[in-house]
N, CA and C atoms of all chains as a GROMACS GRO file, in nm:
protein
  624
    1MET      N    1  12.444  35.411  22.955
    1MET     CA    2  12.461  35.537  22.880
    1MET      C    3  12.339  35.627  22.902
    2ASP      N    4  12.362  35.742  22.961
    2ASP     CA    5  12.252  35.836  22.980
    2ASP      C    6  12.226  35.912  22.851
    3THR      N    7  12.098  35.930  22.824
    3THR     CA    8  12.065  36.018  22.712
    3THR      C    9  12.074  36.161  22.765
    4PRO      N   10  12.117  36.256  22.683
    4PRO     CA   11  12.130  36.392  22.733
    4PRO      C   12  11.994  36.449  22.773
    5THR      N   13  11.988  36.512  22.890
    5THR     CA   14  11.862  36.573  22.932
    5THR      C   15  11.850  36.708  22.863
    6PRO      N   16  11.726  36.744  22.822
    6PRO     CA   17  11.711  36.874  22.757
    6PRO      C   18  11.732  36.987  22.857
    7ALA      N   19  11.764  37.104  22.807
    7ALA     CA   20  11.777  37.222  22.893
    7ALA      C   21  11.644  37.242  22.966
    8GLU      N   22  11.652  37.295  23.087
    8GLU     CA   23  11.528  37.312  23.165
    8GLU      C   24  11.432  37.403  23.089
    9PRO      N   25  11.309  37.353  23.065
    9PRO     CA   26  11.215  37.438  22.989
    9PRO      C   27  11.166  37.556  23.072
   10THR      N   28  11.122  37.658  23.005
   10THR     CA   29  11.060  37.773  23.074
   10THR      C   30  10.929  37.724  23.136
   11PRO      N   31  10.877  37.796  23.237
   11PRO     CA   32  10.748  37.755  23.295
   11PRO      C   33  10.639  37.743  23.188
   12ASP      N   34  10.637  37.836  23.094
   12ASP     CA   35  10.537  37.832  22.986
   12ASP      C   36  10.547  37.701  22.908
   13ASP      N   37  10.670  37.666  22.870
   13ASP     CA   38  10.690  37.542  22.794
   13ASP      C   39  10.662  37.419  22.881
   14ALA      N   40  10.702  37.425  23.008
   14ALA     CA   41  10.683  37.310  23.097
   14ALA      C   42  10.534  37.285  23.121
   15LEU      N   43  10.458  37.391  23.143
   15LEU     CA   44  10.313  37.376  23.165
   15LEU      C   45  10.245  37.322  23.039
   16ALA      N   46  10.284  37.373  22.924
   16ALA     CA   47  10.228  37.324  22.797
   16ALA      C   48  10.267  37.178  22.775
   17ALA      N   49  10.388  37.142  22.821
   17ALA     CA   50  10.433  37.003  22.807
   17ALA      C   51  10.346  36.910  22.890
   18VAL      N   52  10.307  36.954  23.010
   18VAL     CA   53  10.219  36.871  23.095
   18VAL      C   54  10.087  36.848  23.022
   19ALA      N   55  10.032  36.954  22.964
   19ALA     CA   56   9.906  36.939  22.889
   19ALA      C   57   9.924  36.843  22.772
   20ALA      N   58  10.035  36.856  22.701
   20ALA     CA   59  10.062  36.768  22.585
   20ALA      C   60  10.085  36.624  22.630
   21LEU      N   61  10.153  36.606  22.744
   21LEU     CA   62  10.177  36.471  22.797
   21LEU      C   63  10.045  36.405  22.837
   22ARG      N   64   9.951  36.483  22.893
   22ARG     CA   65   9.821  36.426  22.928
   22ARG      C   66   9.746  36.381  22.803
   23ARG      N   67   9.753  36.465  22.697
   23ARG     CA   68   9.687  36.426  22.572
   23ARG      C   69   9.752  36.299  22.516
   24LEU      N   70   9.887  36.296  22.524
   24LEU     CA   71   9.961  36.179  22.475
   24LEU      C   72   9.922  36.055  22.556
   25ALA      N   73   9.918  36.068  22.688
   25ALA     CA   74   9.885  35.954  22.775
   25ALA      C   75   9.745  35.902  22.745
   26ASP      N   76   9.651  35.993  22.723
   26ASP     CA   77   9.513  35.952  22.692
   26ASP      C   78   9.507  35.871  22.563
   27ARG      N   79   9.580  35.920  22.463
   27ARG     CA   80   9.580  35.850  22.334
   27ARG      C   81   9.645  35.712  22.346
   28VAL      N   82   9.756  35.706  22.419
   28VAL     CA   83   9.825  35.577  22.435
   28VAL      C   84   9.735  35.481  22.511
   29GLU      N   85   9.665  35.534  22.613
   29GLU     CA   86   9.574  35.450  22.692
   29GLU      C   87   9.459  35.396  22.607
   30ASP      N   88   9.395  35.485  22.530
   30ASP     CA   89   9.283  35.442  22.444
   30ASP      C   90   9.327  35.329  22.352
   31ASP      N   91   9.444  35.348  22.291
   31ASP     CA   92   9.495  35.251  22.195
   31ASP      C   93   9.530  35.118  22.264
   32ALA      N   94   9.597  35.129  22.380
   32ALA     CA   95   9.641  35.008  22.451
   32ALA      C   96   9.522  34.928  22.504
   33VAL      N   97   9.421  34.998  22.556
   33VAL     CA   98   9.303  34.929  22.610
   33VAL      C   99   9.230  34.855  22.497
   34GLU      N  100   9.216  34.922  22.382
   34GLU     CA  101   9.147  34.855  22.270
   34GLU      C  102   9.222  34.731  22.225
   35ARG      N  103   9.356  34.742  22.223
   35ARG     CA  104   9.434  34.627  22.177
   35ARG      C  105   9.434  34.513  22.279
   36ALA      N  106   9.434  34.550  22.407
   36ALA     CA  107   9.427  34.447  22.512
   36ALA      C  108   9.294  34.372  22.505
   37LEU      N  109   9.184  34.448  22.486
   37LEU     CA  110   9.052  34.384  22.475
   37LEU      C  111   9.048  34.290  22.355
   38ALA      N  112   9.106  34.336  22.245
   38ALA     CA  113   9.108  34.254  22.123
   38ALA      C  114   9.187  34.126  22.148
   39ASP      N  115   9.287  34.135  22.238
   39ASP     CA  116   9.368  34.017  22.272
   39ASP      C  117   9.302  33.931  22.380
   40GLY      N  118   9.180  33.969  22.422
   40GLY     CA  119   9.107  33.887  22.519
   40GLY      C  120   9.129  33.921  22.665
   41TRP      N  121   9.193  34.036  22.694
   41TRP     CA  122   9.212  34.075  22.834
   41TRP      C  123   9.077  34.110  22.897
   42THR      N  124   9.061  34.080  23.025
   42THR     CA  125   8.940  34.121  23.098
   42THR      C  126   8.960  34.265  23.147
   43TRP      N  127   8.844  34.330  23.179
   43TRP     CA  128   8.853  34.467  23.235
   43TRP      C  129   8.934  34.467  23.364
   44LEU      N  130   8.918  34.362  23.444
   44LEU     CA  131   8.988  34.355  23.572
   44LEU      C  132   9.140  34.352  23.552
   45ARG      N  133   9.182  34.273  23.454
   45ARG     CA  134   9.326  34.260  23.427
   45ARG      C  135   9.381  34.392  23.368
   46ILE      N  136   9.303  34.455  23.279
   46ILE     CA  137   9.345  34.584  23.222
   46ILE      C  138   9.358  34.688  23.333
   47ALA      N  139   9.259  34.690  23.425
   47ALA     CA  140   9.262  34.786  23.535
   47ALA      C  141   9.386  34.765  23.622
   48GLU      N  142   9.414  34.637  23.653
   48GLU     CA  143   9.531  34.608  23.737
   48GLU      C  144   9.660  34.650  23.668
   49ALA      N  145   9.667  34.627  23.537
   49ALA     CA  146   9.787  34.666  23.462
   49ALA      C  147   9.804  34.817  23.456
   50LEU      N  148   9.690  34.890  23.451
   50LEU     CA  149   9.697  35.037  23.447
   50LEU      C  150   9.717  35.096  23.586
   51GLY      N  151   9.692  35.015  23.689
   51GLY     CA  152   9.704  35.066  23.825
   51GLY      C  153   9.585  35.149  23.866
   52VAL      N  154   9.468  35.119  23.810
   52VAL     CA  155   9.345  35.189  23.849
   52VAL      C  156   9.238  35.085  23.883
   53THR      N  157   9.125  35.131  23.938
   53THR     CA  158   9.019  35.037  23.973
   53THR      C  159   8.948  34.990  23.845
   54LYS      N  160   8.881  34.875  23.859
   54LYS     CA  161   8.803  34.822  23.748
   54LYS      C  162   8.692  34.921  23.712
   55GLN      N  163   8.634  34.984  23.816
   55GLN     CA  164   8.527  35.082  23.794
   55GLN      C  165   8.578  35.198  23.709
   56ALA      N  166   8.699  35.244  23.740
   56ALA     CA  167   8.756  35.360  23.669
   56ALA      C  168   8.778  35.328  23.521
   57VAL      N  169   8.835  35.213  23.494
   57VAL     CA  170   8.866  35.177  23.355
   57VAL      C  171   8.736  35.148  23.279
   58HIS      N  172   8.642  35.091  23.348
   58HIS     CA  173   8.514  35.060  23.286
   58HIS      C  174   8.441  35.188  23.249
   59LYS      N  175   8.439  35.283  23.344
   59LYS     CA  176   8.370  35.410  23.321
   59LYS      C  177   8.433  35.485  23.203
   60LYS      N  178   8.566  35.478  23.197
   60LYS     CA  179   8.638  35.556  23.096
   60LYS      C  180   8.627  35.493  22.956
   61HIS      N  181   8.623  35.360  22.950
   61HIS     CA  182   8.635  35.296  22.819
   61HIS      C  183   8.515  35.213  22.775
   62ALA      N  184   8.444  35.149  22.869
   62ALA     CA  185   8.339  35.055  22.828
   62ALA      C  186   8.228  35.127  22.751
   63ARG      N  187   8.189  35.245  22.804
   63ARG     CA  188   8.081  35.320  22.738
   63ARG      C  189   8.125  35.365  22.599
   64ARG      N  190   8.249  35.417  22.593
   64ARG     CA  191   8.306  35.462  22.465
   64ARG      C  192   8.305  35.349  22.362
   65LEU      N  193   8.344  35.229  22.406
   65LEU     CA  194   8.358  35.120  22.311
   65LEU      C  195   8.224  35.053  22.280
   66LYS      N  196   8.124  35.078  22.366
   66LYS     CA  197   7.991  35.021  22.341
   66LYS      C  198   7.910  35.108  22.246
   67GLU      N  199   7.944  35.239  22.242
   67GLU     CA  200   7.868  35.330  22.157
   67GLU      C  201   7.885  35.291  22.011
   68GLN      N  202   7.797  35.338  21.930
   68GLN     CA  203   7.790  35.311  21.785
   68GLN      C  204   7.717  35.183  21.753
   69MET      N  205   7.332  37.904  23.027
   69MET     CA  206   7.440  37.986  22.971
   69MET      C  207   7.418  38.015  22.823
   70PHE      N  208   7.347  37.922  22.752
   70PHE     CA  209   7.341  37.935  22.606
   70PHE      C  210   7.216  38.008  22.554
   71GLU      N  211   7.134  38.062  22.647
   71GLU     CA  212   7.007  38.125  22.604
   71GLU      C  213   7.032  38.236  22.502
   72ARG      N  214   7.140  38.312  22.524
   72ARG     CA  215   7.162  38.428  22.438
   72ARG      C  216   7.248  38.396  22.314
   73PHE      N  217   7.283  38.269  22.298
   73PHE     CA  218   7.362  38.229  22.181
   73PHE      C  219   7.274  38.222  22.056
   74THR      N  220   7.320  38.278  21.946
   74THR     CA  221   7.248  38.266  21.819
   74THR      C  222   7.262  38.123  21.768
   75ALA      N  223   7.181  38.089  21.668
   75ALA     CA  224   7.186  37.954  21.609
   75ALA      C  225   7.328  37.923  21.560
   76ASP      N  226   7.393  38.024  21.502
   76ASP     CA  227   7.529  38.009  21.451
   76ASP      C  228   7.629  37.976  21.562
   77ALA      N  229   7.618  38.050  21.672
   77ALA     CA  230   7.709  38.027  21.786
   77ALA      C  231   7.684  37.890  21.848
   78ARG      N  232   7.558  37.850  21.854
   78ARG     CA  233   7.526  37.717  21.907
   78ARG      C  234   7.584  37.608  21.819
   79ARG      N  235   7.576  37.632  21.686
   79ARG     CA  236   7.633  37.533  21.592
   79ARG      C  237   7.782  37.515  21.615
   80VAL      N  238   7.851  37.627  21.642
   80VAL     CA  239   7.996  37.621  21.668
   80VAL      C  240   8.024  37.533  21.790
   81VAL      N  241   7.948  37.556  21.898
   81VAL     CA  242   7.970  37.480  22.022
   81VAL      C  243   7.936  37.333  21.999
   82GLN      N  244   7.826  37.308  21.928
   82GLN     CA  245   7.787  37.170  21.896
   82GLN      C  246   7.893  37.099  21.813
   83GLN      N  247   7.945  37.171  21.714
   83GLN     CA  248   8.048  37.109  21.628
   83GLN      C  249   8.175  37.080  21.706
   84ALA      N  250   8.212  37.173  21.796
   84ALA     CA  251   8.330  37.151  21.880
   84ALA      C  252   8.313  37.026  21.964
   85MET      N  253   8.191  37.006  22.017
   85MET     CA  254   8.166  36.890  22.104
   85MET      C  255   8.150  36.761  22.027
   86LYS      N  256   8.059  36.766  21.929
   86LYS     CA  257   8.018  36.641  21.864
   86LYS      C  258   8.111  36.599  21.751
   87VAL      N  259   8.186  36.694  21.695
   87VAL     CA  260   8.274  36.658  21.584
   87VAL      C  261   8.421  36.670  21.624
   88GLU      N  262   8.465  36.791  21.660
   88GLU     CA  263   8.609  36.814  21.674
   88GLU      C  264   8.671  36.740  21.793
   89ALA      N  265   8.614  36.758  21.912
   89ALA     CA  266   8.672  36.692  22.030
   89ALA      C  267   8.663  36.540  22.015
   90LYS      N  268   8.550  36.495  21.963
   90LYS     CA  269   8.528  36.351  21.947
   90LYS      C  270   8.625  36.291  21.846
   91ALA      N  271   8.644  36.363  21.734
   91ALA     CA  272   8.734  36.314  21.629
   91ALA      C  273   8.877  36.301  21.681
   92LEU      N  274   8.915  36.388  21.774
   92LEU     CA  275   9.051  36.384  21.828
   92LEU      C  276   9.060  36.292  21.950
   93GLY      N  277   8.948  36.228  21.984
   93GLY     CA  278   8.949  36.133  22.096
   93GLY      C  279   8.963  36.201  22.231
   94SER      N  280   8.930  36.330  22.238
   94SER     CA  281   8.947  36.403  22.363
   94SER      C  282   8.830  36.376  22.457
   95LYS      N  283   8.862  36.360  22.587
   95LYS     CA  284   8.756  36.335  22.686
   95LYS      C  285   8.679  36.462  22.718
   96THR      N  286   8.741  36.577  22.686
   96THR     CA  287   8.677  36.706  22.715
   96THR      C  288   8.683  36.795  22.590
   97VAL      N  289   8.587  36.886  22.582
   97VAL     CA  290   8.589  36.987  22.476
   97VAL      C  291   8.674  37.101  22.526
   98GLU      N  292   8.777  37.137  22.454
   98GLU     CA  293   8.868  37.243  22.497
   98GLU      C  294   8.864  37.359  22.396
   99ALA      N  295   8.936  37.465  22.432
   99ALA     CA  296   8.937  37.585  22.347
   99ALA      C  297   8.983  37.552  22.204
  100GLU      N  298   9.077  37.457  22.191
  100GLU     CA  299   9.127  37.425  22.057
  100GLU      C  300   9.018  37.361  21.970
  101HIS      N  301   8.922  37.292  22.034
  101HIS     CA  302   8.813  37.232  21.956
  101HIS      C  303   8.715  37.339  21.911
  102LEU      N  304   8.695  37.441  21.996
  102LEU     CA  305   8.615  37.556  21.954
  102LEU      C  306   8.685  37.626  21.838
  103LEU      N  307   8.817  37.641  21.849
  103LEU     CA  308   8.894  37.706  21.742
  103LEU      C  309   8.873  37.634  21.608
  104LEU      N  310   8.880  37.501  21.610
  104LEU     CA  311   8.862  37.424  21.486
  104LEU      C  312   8.720  37.445  21.431
  105ALA      N  313   8.622  37.450  21.521
  105ALA     CA  314   8.483  37.471  21.477
  105ALA      C  315   8.462  37.613  21.425
  106LEU      N  316   8.556  37.704  21.459
  106LEU     CA  317   8.545  37.844  21.418
  106LEU      C  318   8.631  37.877  21.297
  107SER      N  319   8.685  37.775  21.234
  107SER     CA  320   8.778  37.796  21.123
  107SER      C  321   8.723  37.896  21.019
  108ALA      N  322   8.596  37.878  20.979
  108ALA     CA  323   8.539  37.970  20.878
  108ALA      C  324   8.523  38.111  20.934
  109THR      N  325   8.486  38.121  21.061
  109THR     CA  326   8.465  38.252  21.124
  109THR      C  327   8.594  38.333  21.130
  110ILE      N  328   8.706  38.265  21.165
  110ILE     CA  329   8.833  38.339  21.175
  110ILE      C  330   8.909  38.342  21.043
  111GLY      N  331   8.861  38.269  20.943
  111GLY     CA  332   8.924  38.275  20.811
  111GLY      C  333   9.057  38.202  20.800
  112VAL      N  334   9.072  38.093  20.876
  112VAL     CA  335   9.192  38.009  20.864
  112VAL      C  336   9.142  37.867  20.838
  113SER      N  337   9.204  37.797  20.742
  113SER     CA  338   9.151  37.665  20.707
  113SER      C  339   9.167  37.569  20.824
  114ARG      N  340   9.073  37.474  20.833
  114ARG     CA  341   9.078  37.376  20.940
  114ARG      C  342   9.207  37.293  20.932
  115ASP      N  343   9.249  37.260  20.810
  115ASP     CA  344   9.373  37.184  20.792
  115ASP      C  345   9.493  37.258  20.851
  116ASP      N  346   9.498  37.391  20.827
  116ASP     CA  347   9.608  37.470  20.880
  116ASP      C  348   9.605  37.473  21.033
  117LEU      N  349   9.484  37.478  21.088
  117LEU     CA  350   9.471  37.478  21.234
  117LEU      C  351   9.513  37.344  21.294
  118ILE      N  352   9.474  37.235  21.228
  118ILE     CA  353   9.516  37.101  21.274
  118ILE      C  354   9.668  37.090  21.271
  119THR      N  355   9.728  37.138  21.161
  119THR     CA  356   9.875  37.135  21.149
  119THR      C  357   9.939  37.214  21.263
  120ALA      N  358   9.881  37.331  21.293
  120ALA     CA  359   9.934  37.417  21.400
  120ALA      C  360   9.923  37.348  21.536
  121LEU      N  361   9.809  37.283  21.561
  121LEU     CA  362   9.790  37.214  21.690
  121LEU      C  363   9.884  37.095  21.703
  122ASP      N  364   9.904  37.022  21.595
  122ASP     CA  365  10.000  36.909  21.598
  122ASP      C  366  10.141  36.960  21.625
  123ALA      N  367  10.177  37.073  21.563
  123ALA     CA  368  10.311  37.130  21.582
  123ALA      C  369  10.328  37.177  21.726
  124GLU      N  370  10.221  37.230  21.786
  124GLU     CA  371  10.228  37.274  21.926
  124GLU      C  372  10.252  37.155  22.018
  125THR      N  373  10.179  37.045  21.993
  125THR     CA  374  10.199  36.925  22.075
  125THR      C  375  10.343  36.875  22.061
  126ALA      N  376  10.392  36.869  21.938
  126ALA     CA  377  10.529  36.820  21.914
  126ALA      C  378  10.631  36.909  21.985
  127ALA      N  379  10.615  37.041  21.974
  127ALA     CA  380  10.710  37.135  22.035
  127ALA      C  381  10.706  37.124  22.187
  128SER      N  382  10.585  37.109  22.242
  128SER     CA  383  10.572  37.100  22.388
  128SER      C  384  10.632  36.971  22.441
  129LEU      N  385  10.613  36.861  22.370
  129LEU     CA  386  10.673  36.734  22.412
  129LEU      C  387  10.825  36.740  22.398
  130ASP      N  388  10.873  36.800  22.290
  130ASP     CA  389  11.018  36.813  22.270
  130ASP      C  390  11.083  36.891  22.384
  131ALA      N  391  11.010  36.991  22.436
  131ALA     CA  392  11.066  37.076  22.542
  131ALA      C  393  11.100  36.998  22.668
  132VAL      N  394  11.035  36.882  22.688
  132VAL     CA  395  11.069  36.798  22.803
  132VAL      C  396  11.134  36.666  22.759
  133GLY      N  397  11.187  36.667  22.637
  133GLY     CA  398  11.266  36.553  22.592
  133GLY      C  399  11.186  36.431  22.550
  134VAL      N  400  11.056  36.450  22.522
  134VAL     CA  401  10.973  36.336  22.479
  134VAL      C  402  10.962  36.337  22.327
  135THR      N  403  11.006  36.229  22.266
  135THR     CA  404  11.004  36.224  22.120
  135THR      C  405  10.884  36.146  22.066
  136MET      N  406  10.816  36.072  22.157
  136MET     CA  407  10.700  35.996  22.111
  136MET      C  408  10.589  36.090  22.067
  137ARG      N  409  10.520  36.052  21.959
  137ARG     CA  410  10.408  36.131  21.912
  137ARG      C  411  10.278  36.056  21.943
  138PRO      N  412  10.167  36.131  21.967
  138PRO     CA  413  10.042  36.062  21.999
  138PRO      C  414  10.000  35.966  21.889
  139PRO      N  415   9.955  35.843  21.927
  139PRO     CA  416   9.899  35.754  21.824
  139PRO      C  417   9.773  35.816  21.765
  140PRO      N  418   9.725  35.764  21.652
  140PRO     CA  419   9.604  35.822  21.592
  140PRO      C  420   9.488  35.818  21.691
  141PRO      N  421   9.392  35.911  21.677
  141PRO     CA  422   9.277  35.912  21.769
  141PRO      C  423   9.202  35.780  21.760
  142PRO      N  424   9.137  35.740  21.872
  142PRO     CA  425   9.063  35.614  21.871
  142PRO      C  426   8.945  35.623  21.775
  143SER      N  427   8.907  35.508  21.720
  143SER     CA  428   8.796  35.506  21.624
  143SER      C  429   8.664  35.534  21.695
  144ARG      N  430   8.657  35.498  21.823
  144ARG     CA  431   8.534  35.520  21.898
  144ARG      C  432   8.564  35.605  22.020
  145ALA      N  433   8.493  35.717  22.032
  145ALA     CA  434   8.516  35.808  22.144
  145ALA      C  435   8.384  35.837  22.213
  146ALA      N  436   8.389  35.855  22.345
  146ALA     CA  437   8.267  35.890  22.420
  146ALA      C  438   8.234  36.036  22.395
  147GLN      N  439   8.109  36.072  22.424
  147GLN     CA  440   8.068  36.212  22.414
  147GLN      C  441   8.150  36.293  22.516
  148PRO      N  442   8.228  36.391  22.468
  148PRO     CA  443   8.312  36.464  22.564
  148PRO      C  444   8.233  36.559  22.654
  149ARG      N  445   8.292  36.586  22.770
  149ARG     CA  446   8.237  36.686  22.864
  149ARG      C  447   8.303  36.820  22.832
  150ILE      N  448   8.240  36.927  22.880
  150ILE     CA  449   8.300  37.058  22.857
  150ILE      C  450   8.424  37.073  22.946
  151GLY      N  451   8.532  37.120  22.888
  151GLY     CA  452   8.659  37.132  22.961
  151GLY      C  453   8.684  37.274  23.008
  152ALA      N  454   8.788  37.289  23.090
  152ALA     CA  455   8.817  37.418  23.156
  152ALA      C  456   8.846  37.529  23.054
  153SER      N  457   8.927  37.500  22.953
  153SER     CA  458   8.966  37.608  22.860
  153SER      C  459   8.847  37.652  22.774
  154ALA      N  460   8.756  37.559  22.743
  154ALA     CA  461   8.636  37.596  22.666
  154ALA      C  462   8.543  37.680  22.752
  155LYS      N  463   8.532  37.645  22.881
  155LYS     CA  464   8.448  37.724  22.972
  155LYS      C  465   8.498  37.868  22.978
  156ILE      N  466   8.629  37.883  22.993
  156ILE     CA  467   8.687  38.019  23.000
  156ILE      C  468   8.658  38.094  22.870
  157ALA      N  469   8.673  38.027  22.757
  157ALA     CA  470   8.650  38.092  22.627
  157ALA      C  471   8.504  38.137  22.613
  158LEU      N  472   8.410  38.056  22.664
  158LEU     CA  473   8.269  38.091  22.652
  158LEU      C  474   8.233  38.208  22.745
  159VAL      N  475   8.295  38.211  22.863
  159VAL     CA  476   8.276  38.327  22.952
  159VAL      C  477   8.330  38.452  22.884
  160ARG      N  478   8.446  38.441  22.821
  160ARG     CA  479   8.504  38.556  22.750
  160ARG      C  480   8.420  38.597  22.629
  161ALA      N  481   8.352  38.500  22.568
  161ALA     CA  482   8.261  38.532  22.457
  161ALA      C  483   8.148  38.622  22.506
  162LEU      N  484   8.092  38.586  22.622
  162LEU     CA  485   7.987  38.668  22.683
  162LEU      C  486   8.042  38.808  22.713
  163GLU      N  487   8.162  38.812  22.768
  163GLU     CA  488   8.223  38.942  22.804
  163GLU      C  489   8.247  39.028  22.680
  164SER      N  490   8.289  38.965  22.570
  164SER     CA  491   8.318  39.045  22.451
  164SER      C  492   8.188  39.097  22.388
  165ALA      N  493   8.080  39.021  22.401
  165ALA     CA  494   7.951  39.071  22.352
  165ALA      C  495   7.906  39.189  22.438
  166LEU      N  496   7.921  39.176  22.569
  166LEU     CA  497   7.884  39.285  22.661
  166LEU      C  498   7.966  39.410  22.630
  167ALA      N  499   8.097  39.390  22.610
  167ALA     CA  500   8.188  39.503  22.584
  167ALA      C  501   8.149  39.576  22.456
  168ARG      N  502   8.091  39.502  22.361
  168ARG     CA  503   8.052  39.565  22.234
  168ARG      C  504   7.906  39.613  22.237
  169GLY      N  505   7.840  39.590  22.350
  169GLY     CA  506   7.700  39.630  22.362
  169GLY      C  507   7.606  39.543  22.280
  170ASP      N  508   7.651  39.419  22.248
  170ASP     CA  509   7.567  39.327  22.170
  170ASP      C  510   7.482  39.242  22.263
  171LYS      N  511   7.356  39.224  22.226
  171LYS     CA  512   7.264  39.149  22.313
  171LYS      C  513   7.275  38.998  22.291
  172GLU      N  514   7.315  38.961  22.168
  172GLU     CA  515   7.327  38.819  22.136
  172GLU      C  516   7.474  38.778  22.133
  173ILE      N  517   7.496  38.647  22.157
  173ILE     CA  518   7.631  38.592  22.143
  173ILE      C  519   7.636  38.525  22.006
  174ARG      N  520   7.715  38.583  21.916
  174ARG     CA  521   7.730  38.527  21.782
  174ARG      C  522   7.861  38.450  21.772
  175ALA      N  523   7.879  38.379  21.658
  175ALA     CA  524   8.001  38.300  21.639
  175ALA      C  525   8.126  38.386  21.655
  176GLU      N  526   8.121  38.512  21.608
  176GLU     CA  527   8.242  38.595  21.621
  176GLU      C  528   8.275  38.629  21.766
  177HIS      N  529   8.174  38.635  21.852
  177HIS     CA  530   8.202  38.656  21.995
  177HIS      C  531   8.272  38.534  22.053
  178VAL      N  532   8.227  38.415  22.010
  178VAL     CA  533   8.293  38.293  22.057
  178VAL      C  534   8.439  38.293  22.009
  179ALA      N  535   8.459  38.335  21.884
  179ALA     CA  536   8.596  38.344  21.831
  179ALA      C  537   8.679  38.442  21.913
  180LEU      N  538   8.622  38.557  21.946
  180LEU     CA  539   8.694  38.655  22.029
  180LEU      C  540   8.728  38.594  22.166
  181GLY      N  541   8.634  38.517  22.220
  181GLY     CA  542   8.658  38.450  22.348
  181GLY      C  543   8.774  38.352  22.341
  182VAL      N  544   8.780  38.276  22.231
  182VAL     CA  545   8.888  38.178  22.213
  182VAL      C  546   9.021  38.251  22.191
  183LEU      N  547   9.017  38.357  22.112
  183LEU     CA  548   9.141  38.429  22.076
  183LEU      C  549   9.192  38.517  22.191
  184ALA      N  550   9.110  38.537  22.294
  184ALA     CA  551   9.151  38.623  22.406
  184ALA      C  552   9.257  38.557  22.494
  185ALA      N  553   9.266  38.425  22.493
  185ALA     CA  554   9.362  38.356  22.580
  185ALA      C  555   9.505  38.388  22.539
  186ASP      N  556   9.588  38.428  22.635
  186ASP     CA  557   9.729  38.453  22.600
  186ASP      C  558   9.821  38.342  22.649
  187VAL      N  559   9.767  38.245  22.722
  187VAL     CA  560   9.842  38.123  22.753
  187VAL      C  561   9.755  38.003  22.721
  188GLY      N  562   9.821  37.888  22.700
  188GLY     CA  563   9.747  37.766  22.669
  188GLY      C  564   9.774  37.719  22.527
  189THR      N  565   9.706  37.613  22.491
  189THR     CA  566   9.732  37.546  22.363
  189THR      C  567   9.703  37.636  22.243
  190VAL      N  568   9.590  37.707  22.247
  190VAL     CA  569   9.550  37.787  22.130
  190VAL      C  570   9.652  37.896  22.096
  191PRO      N  571   9.688  37.986  22.190
  191PRO     CA  572   9.784  38.090  22.152
  191PRO      C  573   9.920  38.033  22.111
  192ARG      N  574   9.961  37.924  22.173
  192ARG     CA  575  10.090  37.863  22.136
  192ARG      C  576  10.083  37.807  21.994
  193ALA      N  577   9.973  37.739  21.961
  193ALA     CA  578   9.959  37.681  21.827
  193ALA      C  579   9.955  37.791  21.721
  194LEU      N  580   9.881  37.898  21.750
  194LEU     CA  581   9.872  38.008  21.653
  194LEU      C  582  10.009  38.073  21.633
  195ALA      N  583  10.082  38.092  21.742
  195ALA     CA  584  10.215  38.152  21.733
  195ALA      C  585  10.309  38.065  21.651
  196ILE      N  586  10.304  37.934  21.674
  196ILE     CA  587  10.390  37.841  21.600
  196ILE      C  588  10.357  37.847  21.450
  197ALA      N  589  10.228  37.864  21.418
  197ALA     CA  590  10.186  37.869  21.278
  197ALA      C  591  10.210  38.007  21.216
  198GLY      N  592  10.263  38.100  21.296
  198GLY     CA  593  10.288  38.234  21.243
  198GLY      C  594  10.161  38.315  21.225
  199LEU      N  595  10.054  38.275  21.298
  199LEU     CA  596   9.928  38.349  21.289
  199LEU      C  597   9.920  38.448  21.405
  200ASP      N  598   9.891  38.573  21.374
  200ASP     CA  599   9.885  38.678  21.475
  200ASP      C  600   9.746  38.677  21.540
  201ARG      N  601   9.742  38.632  21.665
  201ARG     CA  602   9.618  38.618  21.740
  201ARG      C  603   9.539  38.750  21.744
  202LYS      N  604   9.610  38.859  21.770
  202LYS     CA  605   9.542  38.988  21.783
  202LYS      C  606   9.489  39.036  21.648
  203ALA      N  607   9.567  39.010  21.542
  203ALA     CA  608   9.522  39.050  21.408
  203ALA      C  609   9.397  38.971  21.369
  204LEU      N  610   9.394  38.842  21.405
  204LEU     CA  611   9.276  38.761  21.376
  204LEU      C  612   9.154  38.816  21.450
  205ALA      N  613   9.175  38.856  21.576
  205ALA     CA  614   9.064  38.911  21.656
  205ALA      C  615   9.017  39.045  21.601
  206ASP      N  616   9.112  39.126  21.554
  206ASP     CA  617   9.077  39.259  21.502
  206ASP      C  618   8.990  39.250  21.378
  207ARG      N  619   9.002  39.139  21.303
  207ARG     CA  620   8.923  39.124  21.180
  207ARG      C  621   8.777  39.089  21.209
  208LEU      N  622   8.749  39.050  21.335
  208LEU     CA  623   8.613  39.004  21.367
  208LEU      C  624   8.520  39.121  21.400
   0.00000   0.00000   0.00000
């Protein structure tokens, strides 16, 4: 069963949607990485699951989570 | 870039970086974070601005059929970098001071810089909240 696709958005709405999707993706990533770490995942495994390098995930999250 | 900013204008930029962008878990400081830091300058409550920004995100996601809403911001966020929309707003702040013949960049110039954008998150959020961007700028 296909879900109905929304009417094609205007360029203005579509561009704003891309910006909103990036914000959404960042939030989902922050939350998922924290929960994976709490579950004992290694940075290497998190990186592989995200499809990015270990360096990338480390740079993005390790410093953030070490602060405070 | 900040030599000509008054203490007040610097406080706005600092608050956008160290408080607003960080609280929302954003990797970059954007125009909307400057807007939140300028709540008192433009005379709109911060709560109303947050509601407007959330409504903009929801409307933009709905436009492409996404019903998921962002999870709450992370408890720990890195110090954000300056983002593209904030850079544009700060350049426009300088331009609005020049246009008025003002030598210093004050908080209201930063507000004019943020309110000058006619595309992007800020104008969309203000429109959704029923706030007239030009009327807000005219009061400054």
